[in-house]
C-alpha positions as CSV (number, residue, x, y, z in Angstrom):
1,M,99.8,-90.2,78.8
2,L,102.4,-89.1,81.2
3,K,104.9,-89.1,78.5
4,D,102.7,-86.7,76.4
5,P,103.9,-83.1,76.6
6,N,100.4,-81.9,76.2
7,F,99.3,-83.5,79.4
8,Y,101.8,-81.4,81.2
9,I,100.6,-78.2,79.6
10,V,97.1,-78.8,80.4
11,L,98.0,-79.7,84.0
12,S,100.2,-76.6,84.3
13,F,97.1,-74.5,82.9
14,V,94.4,-76.0,85.5
15,G,97.1,-75.5,88.3
16,F,97.7,-72.0,87.3
17,L,93.8,-71.6,87.1
18,A,93.5,-72.9,90.6
19,L,96.3,-70.6,92.0
20,L,94.9,-67.8,90.4
21,F,91.3,-68.5,91.6
22,K,92.6,-69.2,95.1
23,F,94.6,-66.0,95.3
24,G,93.0,-63.7,92.8
25,K,89.2,-64.8,93.6
26,R,88.5,-61.8,95.5
27,Q,90.2,-59.4,93.2
28,L,88.4,-61.1,90.3
29,L,85.2,-60.9,91.9
30,N,85.8,-57.2,93.0
31,F,86.7,-56.4,89.5
32,L,83.6,-58.2,88.1
33,D,81.4,-56.4,90.5
34,D,82.9,-53.2,89.7
35,R,82.3,-53.8,86.0
36,I,78.8,-55.0,86.6
37,K,77.9,-51.7,88.4
38,I,79.9,-49.7,85.6
39,I,77.6,-51.6,83.0
40,S,74.3,-51.1,85.0
41,A,75.2,-47.3,85.5
42,E,75.4,-47.0,81.7
43,L,72.4,-49.1,81.1
44,Q,70.6,-46.8,83.4
45,D,72.0,-43.5,81.9
46,A,70.9,-45.2,78.4
47,N,67.5,-45.6,79.7
48,A,67.2,-42.3,81.1
49,S,68.6,-40.9,77.7
50,K,66.0,-43.2,76.1
51,E,63.2,-42.0,78.0
52,F,64.3,-38.3,77.8
53,A,64.5,-38.8,74.0
54,L,60.9,-40.4,73.9
55,V,59.6,-37.3,75.7
56,Q,61.3,-34.8,73.4
57,L,60.1,-36.8,70.5
58,N,56.6,-36.6,71.9
59,E,56.8,-32.9,72.5
60,E,58.2,-32.2,69.0
61,T,55.7,-34.6,67.6
62,K,53.1,-32.3,69.2
63,A,54.6,-29.2,68.2
64,L,54.8,-30.7,64.5
65,I,50.9,-31.5,64.7
66,A,50.3,-27.9,65.8
67,V,52.5,-26.4,63.3
68,E,50.6,-28.5,60.6
69,E,47.2,-27.5,62.0
70,E,48.2,-23.9,62.0
71,E,49.7,-24.2,58.6
72,E,46.3,-25.8,57.5
73,K,44.3,-22.9,58.9
74,I,46.5,-20.4,57.3
75,I,46.1,-22.0,54.0
76,N,42.3,-22.2,54.4
77,N,42.2,-18.5,55.6
78,A,44.1,-17.6,52.5
79,R,42.0,-19.6,50.3
80,A,38.7,-18.4,51.7
81,Q,40.1,-14.6,51.4
82,A,41.5,-15.3,47.8
83,E,37.8,-16.7,46.9
84,I,36.2,-13.3,48.5
85,L,38.8,-11.2,46.5
86,I,38.0,-13.2,43.1
87,R,34.2,-12.6,43.8
88,N,34.7,-9.1,44.7
89,I,36.8,-8.4,41.5
90,K,34.4,-10.3,39.3
91,Q,31.6,-8.0,40.7
92,E,33.6,-5.1,40.2
93,I,34.4,-6.0,36.5
94,N,30.7,-6.7,36.1
95,D,29.6,-3.6,37.4
96,E,32.0,-1.7,35.3
97,I,31.1,-3.5,32.2
98,K,27.4,-2.8,32.8
99,N,28.2,0.7,33.6
100,K,30.3,1.0,30.4
101,Q,27.2,-0.4,28.5
102,R,25.0,2.1,29.9
103,Q,27.4,4.9,28.9
104,Y,27.7,3.5,25.2
105,N,24.0,3.0,25.0
106,F,23.4,6.6,25.9
107,Q,26.1,7.6,23.5
108,I,24.6,5.5,20.9
109,K,21.2,7.1,21.4
110,E,22.5,10.5,21.2
111,M,24.4,9.7,18.2
112,E,21.3,8.3,16.8
113,S,19.3,11.6,17.6
114,F,22.1,13.8,16.1
115,F,22.7,11.8,12.9
116,E,18.8,11.5,12.5
117,A,18.5,15.5,13.0
118,E,21.4,15.9,10.6
119,L,19.7,13.6,8.1
120,R,16.6,15.6,8.4
121,E,18.5,18.8,7.9
122,L,20.0,17.4,4.9
123,V,16.8,16.2,3.1
124,I,15.2,19.4,4.0
125,D,18.0,21.3,2.5
126,H,18.0,18.9,-0.7
127,V,14.2,19.5,-1.0
128,N,14.5,23.2,-0.8
129,Q,17.4,23.2,-3.4
130,T,15.3,21.0,-5.7
131,L,12.3,23.2,-5.3
132,V,14.4,26.3,-5.9
133,V,15.9,24.6,-9.1
134,W,12.5,23.5,-10.3
135,M,10.7,26.8,-9.5
136,R,13.4,28.7,-11.5
137,D,12.7,26.3,-14.4
138,H,8.9,26.5,-13.8
139,N,7.5,30.1,-13.5
140,S,3.8,29.5,-13.1
141,A,2.4,31.2,-10.2
142,E,-0.4,28.5,-9.3
143,I,2.3,25.7,-9.7
144,H,4.6,27.7,-7.4
145,H,1.9,28.0,-4.7
146,Q,1.0,24.2,-5.0
147,I,4.6,23.3,-4.8
148,N,5.0,25.6,-1.8
149,S,2.2,24.1,-0.1
150,K,3.0,20.5,-0.8
151,A,6.7,21.2,0.4
152,I,5.6,22.9,3.6
153,Q,3.4,19.9,4.0
154,L,6.1,17.5,3.6
155,L,8.5,19.6,5.7
156,S,6.1,19.5,8.5
157,Q,5.9,15.9,8.2
158,I,9.5,15.3,8.2
159,K,10.2,17.6,11.3
160,A,7.4,15.8,13.2
161,A,8.8,12.3,12.6
């Protein structure tokens, strides 16, 4: 064992550590204490940053929730207004349709009356022309009197209808 060079290396290393410990113990401990203080300060800073971040996260979360609620209110309000507008537009369209139907029905009745009057006039003119032609062909006064009476009666009935 004394002849082994590794033994002397280990013995030298242990001696070096003993001398280092004896003379550098205070400096080593001071260095380690300083390092502990630095690490503790960094840990405290990290914890403070973490707490600050959590507070910020909380505030941002509340703000986000408030924004989402406001967004929901705006959307619901817009939907309600859109439904009201749709109902109003449908009502206006229906009212316009009814108004147009009334106008067209009135125009149709006016046209019916006009065409009926025109048709009566045409029938009366045709009957008159037919009577004139027939009377030219038949010269009897008695027949003329009967035809005129009958024509006046028919024309009165047509006008009354």
